C-alpha positions, 0 to 999 in steps of 0.5 A: 514501467512506472509502479502503479501501486501495491496490490494484495491479491487474496485468492484460494485458487492457485491458477486464478491467483497466477492469472490475476497476478500476471495481469496486475504485474504487467500493469505495473503493480507490485503484487503480494499474495494471500490464500486465506483470512489469516494471511490476508489480515497479516499482509494488510497489517504488514504492507498496507497495500494500496488495494486489496483484490479479494477472490474468496467466496463470501460464504467460505471466508470472504465475508470474514476476511472483508470484515477483519480487514475493515476492522484493522487500523491499517485497513479501514480505508484501503480500497477493496475490490471483491471478485465473485462467481455469483452475480445475484443482487443479494451477494453484491449487496452483502459485499458492499455491506461488508465494506467493498468498494467495487464488486466484479464477476470473476469472469470479467475481462482483465482490461476491465478489471484493471480499469476498475482497480485504477478507478477505486485507487483514484477514489481512494487517493481523494479520501486518503490524507494519511499514508500507511506504510506498514506500521508507519502512518504519515499525514501528507498535509502536515508531515506528522507521523506515527509508528504504531501509536507513537508519534515521531518527533520530527523537524520541519526538514525531516517531515518534508523528506518523509512526506516526499518518500511517502508520496512516492511509495512504493516507488523511488524518490529521486535525490534531486526531488529531496534536494528541492524540498518545499520547506526550503527556499533554495535547493539544498546539498545532497549532504543535508538530505543524507543527514535528514534521512539518517535522522529519520532512520534513527528515529524510526528504529528508536520507535520500534522500526518495521519500516526502512529507508533504502538508498538506491545508488546515484538515484534516490531513496525508497521507503518500504515496510520491512518484510522477510526475504521469503515474503518478497512479492513475485511479479512476472 
C-alpha cells in the first residue's frame, strides 16, 4: 500500500489509541504515538508529522498541547485535528481558537475520521510550500534548505535531488526519478545521483545532522528524521 503520510496520534487512553492507530495504519499512515503534552511537543519537533490527531480533553492538557504545537517552528502549520467527547459549541470554538483545523466527536465512524484527515491534509498541502522533516526545512519551489537555523549551501543538482526526496517523504524516491531530474536536460547516470546523495549526506551531517538519507537497494532513497530504535513507529 502506498504511504498516506505520517500521523502523530496524541491520546491518553491506550485502548482508544490502539483503535485509532489500527485504522490509520490500515489507511496507509505511518503512526507515531504520544501520551501527553511533553511527548507530543517532542514528537512534533523530532519527526514533523503530516498531521496531528489530538485526543486529549482540552481542560486536561489538550489546550496547552495545541498551544505549544502551534508555537513550534516545526508545528506552526501542521494540520491539527481535535477529537473530543464534548459536542458543545463552546468547546468547538475553543479548539478552533487554539489552532485546530478540524473538530470531530470521538465517537465518529472511522471512515469519516479518515476522510476528514485526508481533507485537512489536502488543504495543508496547498498552503505548505516548505517541507519540514525533523530539523530540516526544504523550500519545494527553490530547493533552499535549512537545518535548524543554518542554511545549507547546495548546488543546483543537490537542490533538485533534495526536493525530490522531500516531495516523496515519508515514502521512497525511485532511483529512476532522481536520474531524470528537472535540473538536467537529459537523463543522468546513477553514478552522478550517488555522488549528489553522498554530498547531501556530508553537508547535512556537517550542519548538525538529525536527518538521514537511506538507500534502499535497487530501488532508491528515503529521506527521514533520525529517531532512536525504541521510537520506531508501530503499525499493524
